[in-house]
C-alpha positions in Angstrom: 114.1 110.7 94.5 116.5 109.6 91.7 116.7 105.9 92.6 113.9 103.4 92.4 112.9 102.9 96.0 112.1 99.3 95.5 115.6 98.7 94.1 117.1 100.4 97.1 115.2 98.0 99.4 116.2 95.1 97.1 112.6 94.0 96.5 110.2 93.6 93.7 107.7 96.4 92.9 104.8 94.1 93.8 106.2 93.0 97.2 103.9 92.9 100.1 104.2 95.4 103.0 105.4 92.5 105.2 108.2 91.8 102.7 109.0 95.5 102.4 109.2 95.8 106.2 111.4 92.7 106.6 113.8 93.9 103.9 113.9 97.4 105.5 114.8 96.0 108.9 117.4 93.6 107.5 119.2 96.4 105.5 118.9 99.0 108.2 120.6 96.6 110.7 123.4 96.0 108.2 123.9 99.7 107.2 123.8 100.8 110.9 126.7 98.5 111.6 128.6 99.8 108.5 128.5 103.3 110.0 131.1 102.1 112.6 133.6 100.9 110.0 136.7 102.9 109.1 137.2 105.4 106.3 135.2 105.2 103.1 133.2 102.2 104.2 131.9 104.3 107.1 130.8 107.1 104.7 129.1 104.6 102.4 127.3 103.0 105.3 125.9 106.4 106.3 124.8 107.2 102.8 123.2 103.8 102.3 121.3 104.3 105.6 120.0 107.7 104.5 119.0 106.3 101.1 117.3 103.3 102.7 115.2 105.5 105.0 114.2 107.8 102.1 113.3 104.8 99.9 111.2 103.2 102.7 109.3 106.5 103.3 108.7 106.9 99.6 107.2 103.4 99.3 105.0 103.9 102.4 103.8 107.2 100.8 103.1 105.4 97.5 101.3 102.5 99.1 99.3 104.8 101.4 98.1 106.7 98.3 97.2 103.5 96.6 95.3 102.3 99.7 93.3 105.6 99.8 92.1 105.1 96.3 91.3 101.4 96.9 89.8 101.6 100.4 88.1 105.0 100.3 87.4 105.7 96.6 88.3 108.9 94.8 86.8 111.4 97.4 89.6 111.3 99.9 92.2 111.1 97.1 90.7 114.2 95.6 90.8 116.0 99.0 94.4 114.9 99.3 95.2 116.6 95.9 93.4 119.8 97.0 95.5 120.0 100.1 98.7 119.5 98.1 97.5 122.3 95.7 97.0 124.6 98.7 93.2 124.7 98.4 92.7 124.3 102.2 89.2 125.8 102.2 88.0 123.6 99.4 89.5 120.5 101.1 87.9 121.5 104.4 84.5 121.9 102.7 84.7 118.5 101.1 85.8 116.9 104.4 82.8 118.5 106.2 80.4 117.0 103.7 81.5 113.4 104.5 79.5 111.5 107.0 81.9 108.5 107.1 85.1 109.5 108.9 87.7 106.7 108.6 91.3 107.1 109.9 92.5 108.8 106.7 89.7 111.4 107.1 91.3 112.4 110.4 94.8 112.4 108.9 93.7 114.8 106.2 92.0 117.0 108.7 95.2 117.0 110.8 97.2 118.2 107.8 94.7 121.1 107.2 95.0 122.1 110.9 98.8 121.8 110.7 99.0 124.0 107.7 96.9 126.6 109.5 99.3 126.5 112.4 96.7 124.9 114.8 99.1 122.3 116.2 97.0 121.1 119.2 94.0 120.5 116.9 96.3 118.7 114.4 97.7 116.4 117.1 94.2 115.5 118.3 93.2 114.5 114.8 96.4 112.4 114.3 95.7 110.6 117.5 92.2 109.8 116.3 93.6 108.5 113.1 96.0 106.3 115.0 93.3 105.0 117.3 91.5 103.8 114.2 94.6 102.5 112.4 97.3 102.0 115.1 99.8 100.3 112.8 99.9 103.0 110.1 103.5 104.2 109.8 102.5 107.3 107.9 100.4 108.5 110.8 103.0 107.5 113.3 105.7 109.4 111.5 103.4 112.5 111.1 102.6 112.5 114.8 106.3 112.2 115.7 107.2 115.1 113.4 104.4 117.2 114.8 105.4 116.6 118.4 109.0 117.6 117.5 107.8 120.9 116.0 105.6 121.5 119.1 108.5 120.7 121.4 110.9 123.0 119.5 108.3 125.8 119.6 107.9 125.3 123.4 111.7 125.2 124.0 112.4 128.2 121.7 109.4 130.5 121.8 111.2 133.3 120.2 112.7 131.3 117.3 110.9 132.2 114.1 111.6 129.0 112.1 109.8 127.6 109.1 107.7 124.6 110.0 107.4 121.6 107.7 104.4 119.7 106.6 103.8 116.0 107.3 106.1 115.1 104.4 108.9 117.4 105.4 108.1 120.3 103.0 108.5 123.8 104.4 105.2 125.7 104.8 104.2 129.1 106.1 101.9 129.0 109.1 98.4 130.6 108.8 98.7 133.8 110.9 95.0 134.6 110.7 93.9 132.4 113.6 95.2 130.3 116.5 96.0 131.0 120.1 99.7 130.1 119.5 100.2 133.0 117.1 98.5 135.5 119.5 100.7 134.3 122.4 103.9 134.5 120.2 103.0 138.1 119.3 102.3 139.1 122.9 105.6 137.5 124.0 107.5 139.3 121.3 105.9 142.7 122.3 106.7 142.0 126.0 110.3 141.3 125.0 110.5 144.5 123.0 109.1 146.5 125.9 111.7 145.1 128.3 114.5 145.9 125.8 113.3 149.5 125.5 113.4 149.9 129.3 117.2 149.3 129.2 117.7 152.5 127.2 
């Protein structure tokens, strides 16, 4: 993002998460009210609200990455990098080697499953991560986004949309495995057969 997220939240770079959360809540309440003003002030309120949400998400991402390095050492940080680089098999191999499985281990496992299109397995891993770290906003946001994707897929089984990863980046699903892909293919074939009967 172009703006410094800490400036958007009107806090110092070294602010604690409690200070960040308090500033976010205060500004969000103000900008939410501004959206109901008239004319240009209304537009500015909506823009400020969007910028605030984006800044808060960015700070949470930055702090989570720093916490990974501090709490879990370089191993999970390296696996996180491998996932971002698209090396899912390498990342999975490294995860499998680890005997200690903290909350972030399950979060990274959920991302790998998600990128393969295995949504049920991904959700199960996210729930395990949240059981271990229930106040982690990154995990909460990821689970919320995943459940939206799953709800949309259930509501619109014939819609061929592009899913997004936990950070909102479009990704192609892995079509090599997964019951969901098989069911989608069978449904599409059935639909095509029904259409052919009409002619």
